[in-house]
N, C-alpha and C positions, 0 to 999 in steps of 0.2 A: 606243422606248418599250418594246419587248418587253424590251428588257437592263434598263431601269429598273425594269419591274414585276418581274422576276424578284429584283432586287438590294431592293427595297423587301420581298418576302417572306422574302428570307434574314434582312434584319432585324429584321424581327417575330419569325421564328423565335428569333433569338438572345436577344431581348429576354422574351418568353414561354416559354420552353422548346418541347420538342417530344414528341408522344405518339406512341408507337410504334402502328400500327395492328395490332389483335387482334380477333379473332370477339367474338362476345357472350358465348360460354361462356369464353373464356380470359379471365386476368389481364391487368388494365391496366399497360403499361409506360412510364413517363414519365421524361424525362431535363431537369434542372433547370439552367441556367446558373447560375456563381457570380457573382451581379453586386455584391459588394462583398466588402471582405476587410481583415482588420485586418493590422498589421505584424507580425512574428515573434514568437510568446510561446509558451510552454510551455503548450500548451492541451489541457484534459481534458472540461471541463464547461461549461456556460452555464445562463443564468437570463434571461429577458425580464421588465421592470418595466412594468406598465401605470400609467400617471400617473391619478390621482384626478382632476386638473382638466385638460381638453381644451388649455388654453393651453399645457400642458408636453409635449414629445415623448417618444415613448417611449424607453427605454434598454435595453442590456442589460449583463449582466456576466458577465466570464470570470474563470476561476482564472489562477494563474500558479503552474507546479509547479516554476520553477528554484529552485536554492539561493541567489542571489546578489539577486534580485529577486522572489521570491517573494511570493505574497498574490493580491489580484484587480485588475483594471481595469474601469474604467467607459466603456462605449463610445456614441455616439449611434447608434441603431438604424438610423435613417432620414435619411442625411447628405446634404448637395446638394454635396458634393465631386467633381470633374467624373472625377477619376483612380481611382475606385472604392474607394479607400483609406478605411475607415472611421476615422471621427473619435473619437480617445481623450480623455474626459472627466477623468481622473482614474487614479493609479496608488496603490495601497495595500499597503505592504510589511508583511504580516503574519505571513513567513515563508512555507516552501515549503507549498504547497496545492493540492488537485486537487478540490475540491468548493464549490460556491457554490449559493444559493438566495436566493428573497425571499419574506418572509412580510409578509402583509397585516394589521394590527393595527387596533383599533378608530377610533385616534385617529392614527395614524401608522404607517408603513410600513417595514421592514427588510430589511437585506440581511445574509445571515449565511452565516458562512464556517468553515472548520475547518482549522487548521494543523498540518502532518506535522512540522513543527517543535518546538513545544512543549506539541503536544496541546491548544491552546486554541481553544475553540469560541465565534468573537465576533460580537457584533451591533452593527451599523450604521445608524444612520438614513439613508432614503432622503431627499433633496432632490430633489423633481422638477422644481426650476430647474436645480441645478447638479451632482445625481449622488449622492454620499453626504455625509452632513453630520459623521460623526464615531462615535468608539465609544461606545457605550451598556452594554454589559454584557459579561461574559467568564466563560466557564466549564470547566475542563480537565477534558477526557475522554481517559480512559487507552485506547489500544487503535490498532490499526491500520484505517482506514474507506476504503470505496470507493464509497459512493453517499448521496446525502441527497436526500430529497423533503419534502413538506409536506402537511400535512390541516388543514382548518378544521372544527370542530365548534362547537355553541352554546358550550362549556365555554371554548374559546379556540383559540390559533392554534398548531399542533404542529410540529415538525420531528424525521423520521425520520434517523436515522443508524446506516448499515449499514455491516458489514465483513465480517472472515472469521469467518463460522459467529455472528455474534452482534450486537446490535442495539441502541440505545437508541431513546427516545422522548422528547424534551423540548419544554414548554410555554414559550413565548416571551409575556411577558406585562409590563404596566406594574405596577410595585410599588403597593402601597394608599396611598392619599393624594399620587399623583402624584411618590412620590422616584424616580423611575426606572425601569429595565428589568431584570428577572430573566430569567435561563435555569433552570427547574425539573425535575428528570427526573421522568418520571411513569412510565418502563416500561423494563424492560430483559429481552432474551429469547434464546433460541439461534435460528439461522437454517439451514436447510440446506446454504446455497453463500456464496461469497464474490461478492454483487452487484456488478456493473460498473454499474448504475442501478437506478432504481427510481421510479413514479408513482403517482398517487392518483386514483380514478375518481370521477365526482359521487357515487357510490354509498357511498363511503367504502372501495372495497376497494382493497389496496396491492397492485402487481406490481413483483416484482423478478426479474433474471437476472444472468447473468455468462456463464464460459468456454463451459460446456457445450450452450449454446442452448435449455435447457429455462427455463422462466418458470415461476415461484410467484405464488402471491397468499394474502393473509390479510385480514380483515376488521378495519378501523379501529372499534375501541369506546372510549370515554371509561371505561376499567376498565385496573387495572395488572396483572391476568392475562397470560401468555404468549398469544399468540394462537395458534391453529390454523391452521398453513400447510400449503397443499395444492400440488401440482404441476397447473398448467394445461396445458401441453403443450410439446413441443420446437417452440417458434413460431420459433427462430433456425434450424430444419433442421439441426441438429448444430454450426454455426457459431457463434463468441462472438458475446454479444448485447452490443454496445456502449453502445445506450442505448435509452430507453423513455419514452414522452411519450404524454398522453391529448390528444386533439382534442375539444374540447365541442362537438357540432354542437345544431342547432335543437332534432334529436327523436333523432338516434344519436349515437353515443359511439363513437370509433375511437383503436385501440392501436395506435401506431407504434413498431416492434421495429427499431432501428438495427444493421446489421451492418457490416462493413468496407468493403462495397461499394456499401450502398444501406440504403434503408429500406423493410422490408415493412408495409402497411396491412393493418389487421384491424378488421371490425366486431366491437365489444365483446361482443355478443350470440351472435356465429357465430365464434369463435376456431378452429374447426377447418381453416380454409383463409383464406388470405391475398387480397385483394380487388386486391391489386396491388404494385406497387415502384415505390418513387421511387429514382433515382440521378442522379448529376452529371455535368458534360461537362468533367470533369479526371479524364483515365484513371489518373492517378498518384496521385490522391484516395485516402487512406484515411481512414475518417468514425468520429470518435469519438460522445462525448455530444452530445446538441441540445436545443434548447427551440424551441417554437412561440408566436409571437405571432399572434393570432387577428385583432385589429381594422383592421390595415394602415394604409396611407397611399398618398399618390400614388407611382405606381409599382409600388406593392404591395399595390393594392385589395382583394386576398384573403388578406393575411397573408402572412408570412415565417416560414421557419425559420433559427434560428443554431446552426450547429454548431464542433464542435472538429476541424479536420481537419489533416492531414498530406501533402504533397505534395513534389514535387520542389525547393520552395524553401524548406522547413522546416514548423515547426508555425504555425497561425494559428487564427483564427476567421473562418468565413465565412456570409455573409447569400445566401439564396435567395428568390424569390417564390413563392407557393404556387399561383399561379393555374393552372399546368397541372394541381395535382391535383386542382380542382375542376372542369377541365374534362373530366378524367376520372369521377370521382365523380358528377358533377352539383351546379349552381348551388343546387340546392335544398337541398345538406347544408350549405352554407357558413353559419358563423356569428359575422358580424364585430362582433356585438352583446355578445359574451363579457367578462365581468368577474369576474374571481376573488375580486372581494371579495363576491360573490352565492353563492359556492360554499360553504354552511353545511349541513354533513352533518347526518342527523336522529337518528345514533345517540348522541344524549347523556343524560347522566344530570341529573337535578335539579341545577341549579346550587346551591340554596340547602336548607339543613336547618337551621333555627337552634336546635332541642333540641339540636344535635350539633355547634355552634358553628360550624355552616359548614365541618367539616371543618378548621378555621382556614387554611384555606385550601391545605392541602397534602395534599388526598386526594379522593375522589368521595364525593359523598352516595349514601346507600342509594337505592333505589326507592321505597321506604315507610321515612323517618325516623321514621314516628311509631310505629311498631314498637317497644318496648321494648329487645327484643334487637337491634336495627339497629345496626351499627357501622360507621365511615366507612372507605373502600378507600383505604389511604395510602400516598401516594407511597413509593419507595423511600428508605431512611433515615429512615424516621419510623414511629412506633407508637402503641398507643393507642386507645381507643373515639373520640376526638376527633383524630388524628395529633398530639398534642400533646408527646409524647417523641421526643428524637431517638435513633440508633442507629448504628454504623459497624460496618464489616466486623471481625472478630473483637477488637472493643471496642480497636480503636489498639496491640492486643498490649500493654495497661495494665496497671500502671502505669510499667513501667519503660522501655517506648518510645515513649508517646504518650498523646494524651488527645482524646475526642470531642467536638468543638466546632461541628458542625453537621451536618446530614442525611447521613452516607456521608462526612464531612469531618474526617480525623484532623488534629492539631496536634502533630508528632512532635518526640521530643527527640534533638537529632544524637547519634550519628553517624548515626541512623536517619531513613529516609524512605520513602516510598511508600503506597499508599492504607491500608495498615495498620499502617504503622510497622515493618515486618518487613524491610524491606531496609537494605543498609549502605551509605552514602554513602561511596566510597573516590575522591578526586580523581588524576587523572594527573600523574605528574611531567613529563612531556615532550611533545609532540606532535611530528610529522615535519614540514620544513619542504614548503611548498605542493607538491602532487604535477604541478601542470600541466594538470590536467584537473577537469572540474565534479563526476565520479561515481566515486568508488572503490568498492571491494567486498571482497572478502576476502585478507586479509593471510597472510606465513608469516615463519617466523623459521629462518636457517641457521645452524647451529652451527659456529664456526671448527674445523678439527682439531687445532690446537696450541695455542691460547690462544683461550679462548672470550670473553674481552673484546673482542676483536675481529668477533665474530660480527655478522650484518646481519639486518636487517628488511626484506624484499620484499614491496612493495604493488603493486596493482592499479588502473589507470584504465581503467574500461572505457567511458567516454563518447568519443565520436566525436574532439573535439579532445584532444589530450595521451593517447592511447591506449597502452597499453603496460604494462611493470612499471618499479618505482622501487625502487632502493637506498638503504638508509639506516643509519647508524652506530646503537648503542644509546641514544642522546640524540636522535635524530630529524634530524641532519645528513644531510644527501644526498650519495651518494659516487658514484652512477652509475645505470644503468638502461637500456633497451632501449624501442623502440618496440615494438607488438603489435597482433593485429588485435582489439582491445577485450575483453581478459583479465576473466573473471568472479571467479573464483577460483584461487589459485596453492598449490603445496606443494611439497615437498622430497624427492627421492629421494636417499640417501646411498651411494657406493659400488657405483653401475653399472659392471659389466664392460663396456667399450666399445674397441674399437681397440687391444686389449692392452693398458689401464690401466685404472683405477678413478676414475670422474667422480661428482660431484654435480649432480643437475638440479634444474631450476626446473620445474614442469609446471603449464600451464593448461589451460582450456576458452575459446578465442577464438572469441568470438560474431560478429563479422565476417564471416567465413567458413567456420564450422562446422568448425573445425581443434581437434585436441588440438596445444597448440604448447609446444615444449622448447626450455630455454635450458640451457647449460652454466654451472656457477657456478664461477668459477676459485679455486684456495687462497686468494687474497686477498680473494673475495666479489664479484667482478664477474662479469656477466653477459655470456655471448658466445653467437653462434649456433653450431650444432652440425649435422653434415651428417644430414638425417631429421628434422631439428627443427620439420617443419610435417608433421602425421598429418591426411591429410583421412581424411572418415568413409568406412568402405567400402560399396559399394551393396547389402549385405546390410540396414544399418540402414533407409535409404527402403524396404525391402520390410518392415520390424516396425512402422515409423509413417512414412508419408508425409511429414508436414511436421514431422519431427523437427528441432529445431533445439539446438544445445549450450548448455547454461547452467550448471550447477555440474559440480565434479570434485573428487576427492581420490585419494591413492595409497595403497597397500600393498607392502610386503616380506614375503613370507610366510616364516614360520619354518619352515614344512614342506618348502618347495621351494627356497628361495631366489629363487624368480622374482619378478619387479616388476609391478605391476599398477597400472593406471589406472582408475578408475571415472568415468563421464561420465553426466549425466542431462539430462534437457528438462524443460520445466516441466508435460509430462502425466505425470510420475512415471516415466517409463520410465529404467532403468539399464544402461547399457552397462558391461562390464568388459571390459578389453583387458589383453592381456599385451605386456610392453616387452620386445625384443628387439633385438640388431643383427644386421646382416646380414654377409655375407662381405665385400662391399666397402665395410665402415666407415660404414654410415649406420644410422640408431635404425629401428624396426619396431614397427608395434603390430599385434595379432592379438586379433579379437573373440573372448572364449571363455564368456563370458555374458550375459544379458540377462533383465529381470525388471520389473515394474511393481512400485514401493513402496508399502507401508501401505496408504491408502483410496484411492489414485490422487487424491491432491490435490496441489497445486503443490508440489514439492520444488527445494531448492538446495542449502544447505549440507550437507555430512559429512565425516567423520574415520575412518580406520581404528585400532584398535588394534593394532599389529603382534603382539605378545606374546601377545596371546588370539585374534587372529583375527578380530575382532568389527569389522563396519561400523556406524558410529551415523550414523544419515542424519535430516536434519528433515524433517518434511511440515508445510509454511507454517500450515495451518488446524487442524491434529489434534494434532500432537506430535513425539516423539524415537522413532525405531527402530532394532532392534538384528538385523542380519543377520550370517551366516558369511560371511567375508569369501572362502572358498577358493571357487575356481571350479567345481569339482566336486560341492559342495554343493548342498542344496534351497534354493532363497528364499525362505525362511520368516520372517516378521518377528515379533519379539516386541516388544511397547511397554514402552519405557522409563517414559515418563510421557506423558499428553495435555494439553490444553488444558483451563482453567477451564470452558470449556462443558459438556465431560463427566467434571469433577468431578478434573481433574488440578490442578498449581501451574504449568502454563505458561501464556504470554500469547501469542496471534497477534500478526504474523507469528514462526513459528518460524524462525528465520533460520541464523544462523552457529553452527558445532559445533566444539570445539576438546577436546584431550586433553592432561593433566598426566599422565604416568608416576610411578609410585609404586617405593619401594625391592623390591616383590614385585609378582606379577602381579593380586593382589587389593586393592593399594591404588593411589591415586591418583584423581583427578577428571575430571569430564566438564563441560566449561562451554557453556550455549547461551544464545545472545542471543534474547531477546523483543523484536523491533525495533518493536512499535507501544507497549510499554512502558518502552523506553529503559532496561532492565534486564536482569540477566543471571542464571541459573540455574546453581548447581553442584550435581552430584548424584555420590555415590560412583561409580568406575571397574566394580567389579565386580558381577554380581549379587546382590541385585535392584535395586540402582541406587537407593539410598535418597536421598531430596534433603536436601540439606546447608543451605544458605543461599541466598540472592539478594543482588546488589549493583547498585549504578549509579553512575555518574561524574559526579559535579558539576563546577562550576568549582573551579579551582585559583588563588583571587585574588594569592596571595602569589607565584606563579609565571608568573601573565599566561597559563593554558592552559584555556581555555574546556570546557564541559560537553559530555557525548557525548550526541546525538538520535539513536534510529533506526538504531541499528548492524546492518550487513548482516551484514559479515563480521567474525570471531574468530580469533586464535591466540593459543597460550598453549605456554612451554615452562616447568619447575620447576628447570631446571639451573642450578649458581651460574654466571652471566655476568660476575661481579666484585664489587668491595666494595658496589657501588652497588644490584646483584641478586643476592644472596645465594640467594635461592630463586626467582630466575629472572621472567618478565615475561609481562604479558597486553598484546596490542597490539590494538586493536578500532578499524574504520571508523567516523567520524563524520560522518554524513550533510548537518549544515548547520555551517559552518566559520565560529563567530561571532568578529568582532573585538571586541578590545580595549576599544575606544571605542564600540562600538555597531554594528550594522549585520553584513553577512555579507560574509565574503570568498568569490571566485569559486570557488576553487580547491578541492580535498578535502583533507584531512588526517588521519592516523592518531594517535589518542592511545595513550601507553606510560605502564602502570600496574604497579607492583612487587607480583608474585603474593604477596610477603609483606605487604603492606600490606593485602592483602584477607585472607589466610587466617590471616595472624599479629597481625590488628587487636585492641586490647584489648579493643575490646566481643565479641569472639567468642574471645577466647582460652582460654579455658576448656574448648572443645572441642577444644584442641589438634589443630588440623588441618594445621599444618606437619609434623605427622608422617607423614602420607601423603603427603609430597613427598620424590622423590630427586633431591636438589640435586647428585647426580652423576651423572645420567644422561648417556648419550653415546649417541649414535643408530646410531653406525657400530659400536657392539659386539653 
């Protein structure tokens, strides 16, 4: 009997979770068992749905961030399967995505998601019985976004979409006369961070947080003016905040702050200190964003938490009961009667103003519309006293490039495209054969020493499957490659003295083991291992930054000393500069010679060095492009080349890949930058003051069956004559989503190959004479 009693207690412990004993003055600490989980999926965020009718069961929606199956999945929240595997109700391929939410309308409810593949914000109607009924509306949203949350006022149902220092608010509503659903932009504004998550309190306070652990907030109001954003505090304790959610208690409101190892619980009125922490009974688990379901069901009487997780088995969505939380907080705090349809905030303006034509449905009525001077507060893209006139950015560069045909909607004249018809569309000529892995990044071009037509394209695969470097000819046919530890960026050093001979080297930052990985490039363009080709970081690096992880890299050959250098960075913006040499016993060796934090200390990755001018150009993803002196004995003082549109520049976040095209002199040539979230590329003059030249994108080449390019990470270019087809060289770019000709997406990544002459010598920009700035005889060995 004693043994049986202990066993029953153990079973109860596993089912209900357990509370670690603490004194009354201490925070509580609870551990939740994972009671159910989905099959493997590229999980980032989840949203729960509260059915309007009790006969329907609750469901949850989880994103799918993979390139091949990307979109979202609908799952049964409280299933009856004995194997604890969550039942999937449906999968919807809308393109690689990481954001999902639920909007509760007046007559019907919706799932909203944002695709990273094509930038489409899509609205699907919820079917309480079967999950999701079908696509009801979509809207193009340019940019790179990482957080989504909803707010409901008397005016309607809103969705906040937030990303790298920029945010939008959209109204999801029924069209007049029941003619369907529309998505209307009501606000756009700058934000101080790139948030990982956001949530809205019952009082209409929007909370957002990201990598720094700091939480910010602003008040949601029915107006178009940018909100005033304030810092709430470092609720993450200096660690990255993965998720934020509100628990709506009967009287009290709780802010749940998700960290990698658990969730801190705060009383929203007393954010100075945490009440306690929720953890999970999987020691390998890393928790991402999460959602809370309050009403509960059998076995989950006090509600549940649904989270995006990753452990030794991969990425998934998990479900845990909230009962242990309310054992710690007290049952009096529990609110299982919560219904999100009741949460209508009171910060609304009047919905009607007849004497102003109700702002034609595209603006907010003034508080006192009887005032003769009163005008509507018009949504972006509309103007006039009653919001009856449309406007567009730069008037669509009219009349030569396009026409304004809707609120901030330009109809462009080919070959121009983009939000203001100022972007030149140039299709790729070729694409590489599939790389063998789902995620690529930064490529490089190796110039053959005697026959430039035999030059090679070197690409990266940073996904665990297929990890390494690939080698291709100038039409994208694979000729070789090597395995490697998830290389992120690759560059080429020419003529390095090694063991009594001169060799060319491919240099990459390998993320799998935090090393600099180096390979010899043979005279025929093959990659082979070389002694000392794996360079671990020296102990001094961990003294500089305990959590340093290699990310991006680039190389430099000093014209002043003849020394070869390798720059390696981490996401924290810490740059390490190593000098490359060879030991007496015939091995490569690296020595740390300089370190500095770049820019505004935002996330960095892509970089390139102008050897002739000793200038390091680096991309700070949320802010812009910086220039630094590349010599190790010079001060690390950055000069801003251009910043993002948030700060009045011409770049769009993410600022990712950076490459250089050499000219005939040190003052000629171009810098090319990838604006990932916009799937566009900016071109600047190589020499200060680095004037902006133009932007371009890469659409479908239907004639050759080469798909468009979206969400480019890395980019490389050379202006050298590589043969008859490439008299002014080429540009090679990473393509995030490899779309198949017959529809759908192929699993493995490819890189697209564009003629540099097709861009700079395009008929549409021929009068600019841009090809004069290219040195078609450039030789990297001279």
